[in-house]
C-alpha positions as CSV (number, residue, x, y, z in Angstrom):
1,M,11.8,16.6,29.9
2,K,9.8,16.4,26.7
3,T,11.4,18.4,23.9
4,G,9.0,17.9,21.0
5,S,5.2,17.6,20.3
6,V,3.4,15.2,18.1
7,V,-0.1,14.3,17.0
8,I,-0.9,10.6,16.4
9,F,-3.1,9.6,13.5
10,G,-5.6,6.9,14.6
11,C,-7.7,6.0,17.6
12,G,-7.4,2.2,17.6
13,N,-5.3,-0.2,19.7
14,F,-2.2,0.5,17.7
15,A,-2.5,4.2,18.2
16,S,-3.0,3.6,22.0
17,L,0.2,1.4,22.1
18,V,2.2,4.1,20.3
19,W,0.8,6.8,22.6
20,Y,1.9,4.7,25.6
21,C,5.4,4.1,24.2
22,L,5.9,7.8,23.4
23,T,4.6,8.8,26.8
24,H,6.9,6.5,28.7
25,D,9.9,6.0,26.4
26,S,10.5,9.1,24.3
27,D,11.2,12.8,24.5
28,L,8.0,13.5,22.6
29,R,4.8,14.8,24.1
30,V,1.5,13.6,22.5
31,E,-0.8,16.5,22.1
32,A,-3.8,15.0,20.4
33,F,-5.1,12.3,18.1
34,T,-6.5,12.8,14.6
35,V,-8.6,10.6,12.3
36,D,-10.7,10.9,9.2
37,R,-13.9,12.8,10.0
38,A,-16.0,9.7,9.4
39,F,-14.2,7.9,12.2
40,V,-14.5,10.6,14.9
41,N,-16.5,8.7,17.5
42,G,-15.7,10.7,20.6
43,A,-14.1,13.9,21.8
44,T,-11.2,12.3,23.5
45,H,-8.9,9.2,23.3
46,E,-6.5,8.3,26.1
47,G,-7.6,11.5,27.7
48,L,-6.5,13.7,24.7
49,P,-8.5,15.5,22.1
50,V,-9.5,13.8,18.9
51,L,-9.6,16.1,15.8
52,P,-10.8,15.6,12.3
53,F,-7.8,15.2,10.0
54,D,-9.2,17.8,7.6
55,E,-9.2,20.4,10.3
56,L,-5.9,19.6,11.9
57,E,-4.1,22.8,10.7
58,A,-6.5,25.0,12.7
59,L,-5.1,23.9,16.1
60,Y,-1.9,22.1,15.1
61,P,-0.3,23.7,12.0
62,P,2.7,22.0,10.3
63,S,5.1,24.6,11.6
64,Q,4.3,23.7,15.2
65,I,3.9,20.0,15.4
66,D,5.0,16.7,13.8
67,L,2.8,13.7,13.0
68,L,3.1,10.0,13.6
69,I,0.9,7.6,11.7
70,P,0.8,4.1,13.3
71,L,-1.8,2.6,11.0
72,G,-1.6,-1.1,10.1
73,Y,-1.4,-3.0,6.8
74,K,-5.0,-2.5,5.5
75,N,-5.1,-2.6,1.7
76,I,-1.5,-3.9,1.7
77,N,-0.2,-0.8,3.6
78,G,-2.1,1.4,1.2
79,V,-4.2,3.4,3.7
80,R,-1.1,4.3,5.8
81,R,0.7,5.3,2.6
82,E,-2.2,7.6,1.5
83,R,-2.4,9.4,4.9
84,F,1.3,9.8,5.0
85,E,1.4,11.3,1.5
86,Q,-1.6,13.5,2.2
87,A,0.0,14.9,5.4
88,R,3.3,15.5,3.7
89,A,1.5,17.4,0.9
90,R,0.0,19.6,3.5
91,G,3.4,20.5,4.9
92,Y,3.6,18.2,7.9
93,R,6.8,16.5,9.0
94,F,6.9,13.2,10.8
95,A,8.3,11.8,14.1
96,N,9.9,8.4,14.5
97,Y,9.6,6.1,17.4
98,I,12.5,3.6,18.1
99,S,12.1,1.7,21.3
100,S,14.9,2.1,23.8
101,R,14.5,-1.7,24.1
102,A,15.2,-2.3,20.4
103,S,18.7,-3.4,19.2
104,V,19.8,-0.8,16.6
105,W,23.0,0.8,15.6
106,A,23.8,4.5,15.7
107,D,24.2,4.7,11.9
108,L,20.9,3.1,11.0
109,K,19.5,4.6,7.8
110,V,15.9,5.3,8.6
111,G,13.3,7.6,6.9
112,E,10.4,9.5,8.4
113,N,7.3,8.1,10.2
114,C,9.0,4.9,11.2
115,I,8.2,2.7,14.2
116,I,10.6,0.1,15.6
117,G,9.2,-1.9,18.6
118,E,10.8,-3.4,21.6
119,H,13.2,-6.2,21.2
120,A,13.4,-5.8,17.5
121,I,16.9,-6.4,16.1
122,I,18.1,-4.3,13.3
123,Q,21.6,-5.3,12.2
124,P,24.3,-3.0,10.6
125,Y,23.9,-2.0,6.9
126,V,20.1,-2.1,7.1
127,T,18.1,0.7,5.3
128,L,14.5,1.6,6.2
129,G,12.5,3.9,3.9
130,D,9.8,6.3,5.0
131,N,6.6,5.1,6.8
132,V,8.0,1.7,7.8
133,I,6.8,-0.3,10.7
134,I,9.0,-3.0,12.4
135,R,7.0,-4.6,15.2
136,G,8.5,-5.9,18.5
137,G,10.7,-8.9,18.3
138,A,11.3,-8.8,14.6
139,H,14.8,-9.5,13.2
140,V,16.1,-7.6,10.2
141,S,19.5,-9.0,9.2
142,H,22.4,-7.1,7.8
143,H,22.4,-5.5,4.3
144,S,18.6,-5.8,4.1
145,T,16.3,-3.0,2.9
146,V,12.7,-2.4,3.8
147,A,11.5,0.2,1.3
148,S,8.9,2.8,2.1
149,H,5.5,1.9,3.5
150,G,6.6,-1.6,4.4
151,Y,5.5,-3.6,7.5
152,V,7.4,-6.4,9.3
153,A,5.3,-8.1,12.0
154,T,6.4,-9.3,15.4
155,Q,8.9,-12.2,15.5
156,A,9.3,-12.2,11.7
157,T,12.9,-12.9,10.5
158,L,14.5,-11.4,7.4
159,G,17.7,-13.1,6.4
160,A,20.8,-11.2,5.2
161,G,20.4,-9.1,2.1
162,V,16.6,-9.3,1.8
163,R,15.0,-6.5,-0.2
164,M,11.4,-5.6,0.5
165,D,9.9,-3.4,-2.1
166,E,7.4,-0.6,-1.4
167,Q,4.3,-1.6,0.6
168,A,5.4,-5.2,1.1
169,F,4.2,-7.0,4.2
170,V,5.8,-9.9,6.2
171,G,3.5,-11.5,8.8
172,V,4.0,-12.7,12.4
173,G,6.7,-15.3,12.7
174,A,7.5,-15.5,9.0
175,V,11.0,-16.5,7.9
176,L,12.6,-15.2,4.8
177,R,15.8,-16.8,3.4
178,D,18.9,-14.7,2.7
179,G,19.0,-12.6,-0.4
180,L,15.3,-12.7,-1.4
181,Q,13.5,-10.0,-3.3
182,I,10.0,-9.3,-2.0
183,G,8.0,-7.6,-4.6
184,A,6.0,-4.4,-4.2
185,R,2.7,-4.9,-2.3
186,S,3.4,-8.5,-1.7
187,F,2.0,-10.3,1.4
188,V,4.0,-13.1,3.2
189,G,1.6,-14.6,5.7
190,A,2.0,-15.5,9.4
191,G,4.4,-18.4,9.9
192,A,5.3,-18.7,6.3
193,V,8.8,-19.9,5.4
194,L,9.8,-18.2,2.1
195,L,12.6,-19.8,0.1
196,E,12.2,-18.0,-3.2
197,D,11.5,-14.4,-4.4
198,A,8.0,-13.1,-4.0
199,A,6.2,-11.6,-7.0
200,A,4.6,-8.2,-6.7
201,D,0.9,-8.0,-5.5
202,S,1.0,-11.7,-4.6
203,V,0.3,-13.8,-1.4
204,Y,2.5,-16.5,0.0
205,L,1.4,-18.9,2.7
206,G,2.6,-22.0,4.5
207,N,5.9,-23.8,5.1
208,P,7.4,-23.9,2.7
209,A,5.5,-20.9,1.4
210,R,3.4,-21.3,-1.8
211,L,1.7,-18.8,-4.0
212,D,-1.9,-18.3,-3.0
213,S,-4.8,-17.6,-5.4
214,K,-5.7,-14.3,-3.7
215,T,-4.0,-11.0,-4.5
216,A,-2.4,-9.1,-1.6
217,R,-5.1,-6.4,-1.8
218,E,-7.8,-9.1,-1.4
219,A,-5.9,-10.6,1.6
220,T,-5.7,-7.3,3.4
221,A,-9.0,-5.6,2.4
């Protein structure tokens, strides 16, 4: 039996994936989707109504429903952060989705609006901030921290004691050595093997990873 209701922000493939997971693997019932008015391209998505974000309170006020915002890493996670902070300022609270197929511990410290995909491994003593996405198959080792608005892509591996600062991104299949500090809004590309700390707002690519000439915002525009 479904015991809670949620509206999903987004109408893309990731929003559809989260709708499917909530429908088949949670006690939450998805009532509708919402997007910025400029991106309303139809009345429904996955058979549910699509509402302009600026009118959401009219049908789904904060006192009656939670939000879940499964947006990607555009503008180095900045778009997801903006919508999260806008919704919070309007009084909304947020649901989490943790796959029943993920490996997590009962005392995991996790914020709001977090998504943990199937077969992700989150070891003891890990802390996740608000608005964090851990995609399926990722491995976050013990005593690591993923600060708010972070994103860890599928099959990425964080060694023990890694600290990801706010809005940092780690790409598909990347490997981070134990104890590294990943600066705010930094971007570690797919398949990169990072052996040293990552500076804020920077891009690291390759094996071993090297600093790229682009900024993280340019890489994710």
